[in-house]
KOLTIVO-242950 format. One line per field, with one value per residue (C-alpha): residue number from 1; residue in three letters; chain; y negated, x negated, z negated. Coordinates in pm, whole numbers, plus 50000, padded with zeros to 5 digits. Each point is the difference from the previous one (the first is absolute). Layout:
% KOLTIVO-242950
num <- [NUM/...]
residuo <- [ALA/...]
cadena <- [A/...]
v <- [Y/...]
u <- [X/...]
w <- [Z/...]
//
This chain:
% KOLTIVO-242950
num <- [1/2/3/4/5/6/7/8/9/10/11/12/13/14/15/16/17/18/19/20/21/22/23/24/25/26/27/28/29/30/31/32/33/34/35/36/37/38/39/40/41/42/43/44/45/46/47/48/49/50/51/52/53/54/55/56/57/58/59/60/61/62/63/64/65/66/67/68/69/70/71/72/73/74/75/76/77/78/79/80/81/82/83/84/85/86/87/88/89/90/91/92/93/94/95/96/97/98/99/100/101/102/103/104/105/106/107/108/109/110/111/112/113/114/115/116/117/118/119/120/121/122/123/124/125/126/127/128/129/130/131/132/133/134/135/136/137/138/139/140/141/142/143/144/145/146/147/148/149/150/151/152/153/154/155/156/157/158/159/160/161/162/163/164/165/166/167/168/169/170/171/172/173/174/175/176/177/178/179/180/181/182/183/184/185/186/187/188/189/190/191/192/193/194/195/196/197/198/199/200/201/202/203/204/205/206/207/208/209/210/211/212/213/214/215/216/217/218/219/220/221/222/223/224/225/226/227/228/229/230/231/232/233/234/235/236/237/238/239/240/241/242/243/244/245/246/247/248/249/250/251/252/253/254/255/256/257/258/259/260/261/262/263/264/265/266/267/268/269/270/271/272/273/274/275/276/277/278/279/280/281/282/283/284/285/286/287/288/289/290/291/292/293/294/295/296/297]
residuo <- [MET/VAL/ALA/PHE/THR/VAL/ILE/THR/PHE/TRP/SER/CYS/SER/GLY/ALA/VAL/PHE/THR/ILE/VAL/ILE/TRP/GLU/ARG/ALA/THR/GLY/THR/ASN/PHE/LEU/ALA/SER/PRO/ALA/GLY/CYS/MET/ILE/ARG/LEU/ILE/GLN/SER/GLN/TYR/PHE/SER/ASN/ALA/LYS/ALA/VAL/PRO/SER/VAL/ASP/VAL/PHE/LYS/ASP/GLU/ASN/GLY/ILE/LEU/ARG/VAL/THR/THR/ARG/ILE/THR/GLU/ARG/LYS/ASP/VAL/PRO/THR/PHE/PHE/ASN/PRO/ILE/HIS/LEU/PRO/ASN/TYR/CYS/THR/LEU/THR/LYS/ARG/LEU/ILE/GLU/SER/VAL/HIS/ARG/LYS/HIS/CYS/HIS/ALA/GLY/THR/GLN/ILE/MET/LEU/SER/ILE/LEU/ARG/GLU/LYS/PHE/TRP/ILE/VAL/LYS/SER/ARG/LYS/THR/ILE/ARG/SER/VAL/ILE/ASN/GLY/CYS/LEU/LYS/CYS/LYS/ARG/TYR/LYS/ALA/LYS/LEU/LEU/THR/VAL/GLU/SER/CYS/PRO/LEU/PRO/GLU/ASP/ARG/VAL/SER/ASP/THR/VAL/ALA/PHE/GLU/VAL/THR/GLY/VAL/ASP/LEU/ALA/GLY/PRO/LEU/PHE/LEU/LYS/GLY/GLY/SER/LYS/ALA/TRP/ILE/VAL/SER/PHE/THR/CYS/ALA/VAL/TYR/ARG/VAL/VAL/HIS/LEU/GLU/LEU/VAL/ALA/SER/LEU/THR/THR/HIS/SER/LEU/MET/ALA/PHE/ARG/ARG/PHE/ILE/ALA/ARG/ARG/GLY/ARG/GLN/ARG/THR/VAL/TYR/SER/ASN/ASN/GLY/THR/ASN/PHE/ARG/GLY/ALA/TYR/ASN/GLU/LEU/SER/THR/LEU/ASP/TRP/GLU/LYS/SER/CYS/GLU/ARG/GLN/THR/LEU/ILE/GLU/PHE/CYS/GLY/ASN/SER/ILE/LEU/LEU/ARG/LEU/PRO/GLY/GLY/GLU/ALA/PHE/GLY/ASN/GLY/TRP/PHE/GLU/LEU/LEU/LYS/ASN/CYS/VAL/LYS/THR/LEU/SER/ARG/LYS/ILE/ASP/LEU/ILE/LEU]
cadena <- [A/A/A/A/A/A/A/A/A/A/A/A/A/A/A/A/A/A/A/A/A/A/A/A/A/A/A/A/A/A/A/A/A/A/A/A/A/A/A/A/A/A/A/A/A/A/A/A/A/A/A/A/A/A/A/A/A/A/A/A/A/A/A/A/A/A/A/A/A/A/A/A/A/A/A/A/A/A/A/A/A/A/A/A/A/A/A/A/A/A/A/A/A/A/A/A/A/A/A/A/A/A/A/A/A/A/A/A/A/A/A/A/A/A/A/A/A/A/A/A/A/A/A/A/A/A/A/A/A/A/A/A/A/A/A/A/A/A/A/A/A/A/A/A/A/A/A/A/A/A/A/A/A/A/A/A/A/A/A/A/A/A/A/A/A/A/A/A/A/A/A/A/A/A/A/A/A/A/A/A/A/A/A/A/A/A/A/A/A/A/A/A/A/A/A/A/A/A/A/A/A/A/A/A/A/A/A/A/A/A/A/A/A/A/A/A/A/A/A/A/A/A/A/A/A/A/A/A/A/A/A/A/A/A/A/A/A/A/A/A/A/A/A/A/A/A/A/A/A/A/A/A/A/A/A/A/A/A/A/A/A/A/A/A/A/A/A/A/A/A/A/A/A/A/A/A/A/A/A/A/A/A/A/A/A/A/A/A/A/A/A/A/A/A/A/A/A]
v <- [51809/49993/49672/50087/50259/49789/49754/50247/50125/49680/49924/50239/50024/49717/50203/50314/49861/49826/50383/50140/49729/50101/50373/49874/49843/50265/50346/50105/50191/49820/50261/50122/49656/49732/49917/50329/50036/49672/50132/50276/49842/49788/50299/50149/49717/49913/50358/50149/50213/50118/49765/49760/50082/49929/50222/50091/50336/49929/50234/49938/50074/50140/49655/49978/49748/50006/50002/49982/50287/49832/50088/50002/50263/50173/49726/50017/49709/49915/50152/49652/49879/50262/50048/49647/49944/49932/49650/49809/49704/49740/50083/49702/50252/50068/49608/49905/50269/49811/49696/50108/50160/49737/49752/50180/50080/49604/49994/50272/50022/50276/50262/49952/50055/50312/50162/49930/50097/50336/50093/50081/49920/50055/49756/50024/49737/49907/49780/49780/50009/49837/49734/49872/49993/49821/49784/49859/49955/49637/49985/50162/49777/49664/50128/50160/49681/49873/49659/49687/50001/49697/50008/49928/49662/49955/50028/49660/49866/50082/50412/50033/49708/50162/49849/50085/50256/49867/49675/50036/50116/50150/50024/50218/50150/50365/50149/50019/50282/50122/50023/50295/49708/49901/49690/49932/49870/49902/50024/49711/50134/49764/50134/49876/49905/50094/50299/50191/49983/50002/49844/50085/49792/50062/49781/50006/49807/49820/49673/49678/50026/50386/49832/49979/50320/49802/49829/50346/50110/49694/50055/50343/49954/49650/49711/50044/49754/50110/50227/50136/50054/50160/49709/50152/49777/50016/49867/49729/49937/49916/49832/49717/49966/49922/49784/49793/49975/49672/50137/49672/49994/50368/50131/50273/49898/50080/50351/50082/49871/50210/50306/49949/49785/49919/50310/49923/50218/50040/50052/50280/50103/50202/50152/50327/49928/49826/50243/50326/50085/49963/50105/50349/50013/49908/50283/50260/49879/50011/50343/50114/49867/50109/50365/49942/49839/50046/49747/50018/49760]
u <- [50644/49716/50083/50392/49933/49812/50226/50265/49792/49935/50366/50141/49808/50223/50292/49827/49945/50366/50070/49724/50145/50345/49924/49847/50297/50278/49783/50067/49736/49856/49760/50261/50053/49803/49813/49841/49942/49809/49773/49947/49876/49749/49860/49903/49851/49808/49928/49984/49689/49854/49738/50255/50152/49837/49872/50358/50192/50262/50273/50328/50322/50321/50033/49652/49882/49662/50028/49728/49964/49952/49923/50367/50177/50112/50223/50380/50080/50092/49754/49895/49848/49767/49898/49981/50034/49657/49944/49672/49900/49920/50361/50212/50272/49851/49964/50374/50065/49818/50083/50357/49984/49772/50266/50283/49836/49945/49632/49874/49568/49818/50041/50350/50041/49753/50202/50343/49874/49853/50327/50060/49700/49638/49768/49646/49804/50355/49828/49776/50320/50214/49779/49935/50399/50051/49760/50162/50314/50105/50179/49730/49723/50199/50030/49639/49863/49679/50120/49726/49763/49765/49646/49947/49943/49660/50057/50017/49719/50189/49985/49622/49789/49899/50181/50159/50196/50360/49886/50158/50332/50330/50299/50349/50279/50130/50293/50306/49910/50322/49931/50176/50250/50148/49764/49784/49609/49762/49617/49757/49711/49692/49693/49681/49906/49649/49981/50330/50112/50324/50185/50327/50259/50367/50316/50380/50078/49903/50041/49757/50024/49812/49677/49945/49804/49744/49901/49930/49835/49761/49974/49860/49762/49916/50070/50047/49857/50263/50338/50156/50370/50276/50240/50226/50330/49859/49670/50128/50225/49687/49825/50265/50046/49614/49955/50322/49857/49886/49675/49898/50322/49986/49943/49875/49696/49758/50109/50043/49664/49853/50185/49969/49660/50005/50197/50182/50339/49985/50337/49946/50271/49791/49678/49886/49629/50099/50316/49986/49731/50176/50321/49878/49880/50283/50174/49744/50057/50399/49974/49745/50218/50322/49833/49850/50270/50335/50141/50209/49915]
w <- [54939/49715/49898/50002/49758/49711/50044/49881/49759/49770/50065/49878/49665/49822/50050/49915/49666/49953/50062/49721/49722/50116/49941/49646/49877/50152/49913/50384/50190/50240/50135/50291/50061/50223/49718/49997/50347/49963/49692/50199/50253/49820/49790/50393/50132/49693/49821/50393/49857/49690/49944/50008/49704/49703/49717/49898/49990/50248/50164/50234/49845/50194/50160/50143/49773/49837/49609/49752/49762/49628/49668/49882/50152/49753/49916/49999/50227/50375/50238/50129/49670/49914/50409/50127/50370/50149/50150/50159/49845/50316/50184/49987/49894/49680/49974/50093/49719/49739/50069/49974/49668/49849/50077/49910/49603/49975/50157/49754/49957/50096/49751/49959/50437/50000/49687/50208/50335/49900/49938/50330/50213/50031/50127/50114/49777/49833/49752/50262/50231/49784/49841/50374/50074/49688/50031/50311/49885/49996/49691/49739/50189/49934/49579/50015/50111/49820/49781/50109/49810/49862/49931/49600/49908/49774/49616/49845/49808/49657/50028/50156/49742/49699/49718/49600/49999/50019/50120/50307/49915/50215/49821/50082/49846/50020/49898/49815/49803/49826/49619/49808/49841/50280/50024/50310/50011/50270/50034/50024/50162/50040/50192/50018/50407/50023/49745/49981/49665/49917/49674/49957/49783/49913/50033/49942/50326/50317/49870/49994/49639/50026/50114/49649/50044/50190/49664/49858/50301/49964/49617/50091/50263/50056/50205/50402/50233/50304/49945/50350/49980/50227/50034/49787/49867/49661/50110/50201/49715/49755/50293/50070/49613/49969/50301/49860/49620/49860/49922/49803/49762/49983/49628/50093/50284/49720/49986/50319/50101/49712/50126/50388/50033/50379/50103/50341/50081/50403/50156/50337/50155/50216/50070/49983/49902/49740/49859/50134/49709/49651/50157/50085/49666/49817/50232/49895/49615/50011/50126/49736/49693/50164/49961/49673/49761/50029/50215/50315/50298]
//
């Protein structure tokens, strides 16, 4: 007989919550319906004595439902808003209610769920109970799963050895910056890979010819031993042109040697240890410039 009673109770829980959700949508009073009887049964089972009721002010309404007295009783609203129904936290009926509201409101978070449920129900240890139900939601687990992480590789030798400033340099571009006359400009950032020093140049286009800013940078900061790039199309174009150039017949060979010396342009399609540092510094520089001067990014 006891087993039959338990089976009937758990099998009715889904139907009860269907009635509850239907009542919320239609505005029909469910307290005189079988759902109200089920709530009275649960309250009599879990709140059978005064010690089982937590330290809240509760009372029974005309339908025999336990309700909580809140501090907003003077508000002009429906009685269920300022006198919500008292529910236990470890009851399956309560968990099914939370799951139903959670799915109905697009898998909302703990705070939103708490605000929605408090409009009608006062659940014991509600925040902890809602969080446990949300943590058990398979769809939420899927989208909140942690990504696979890889251990950081050691920094290359160029970033940890003692060198002169800008001897090892990373170059990157940012923009465009829209000027008042309708033209555009881009920022070329030269970042020291060791001491985090930044040198900025302004160019009017992203073509290979705009890398003349590199000459201005060398004239100001001196020769570089190694230069890293982010494998951009303009950098690849400059690399290809330099690779196909006949240096023996070039009239600018001596000029380039005087400017660049033994500089090497390295193409890095990836590698956080090489390029992540100057990318973050460039992003901070662009944010500061956009707030300081009258430019629109």
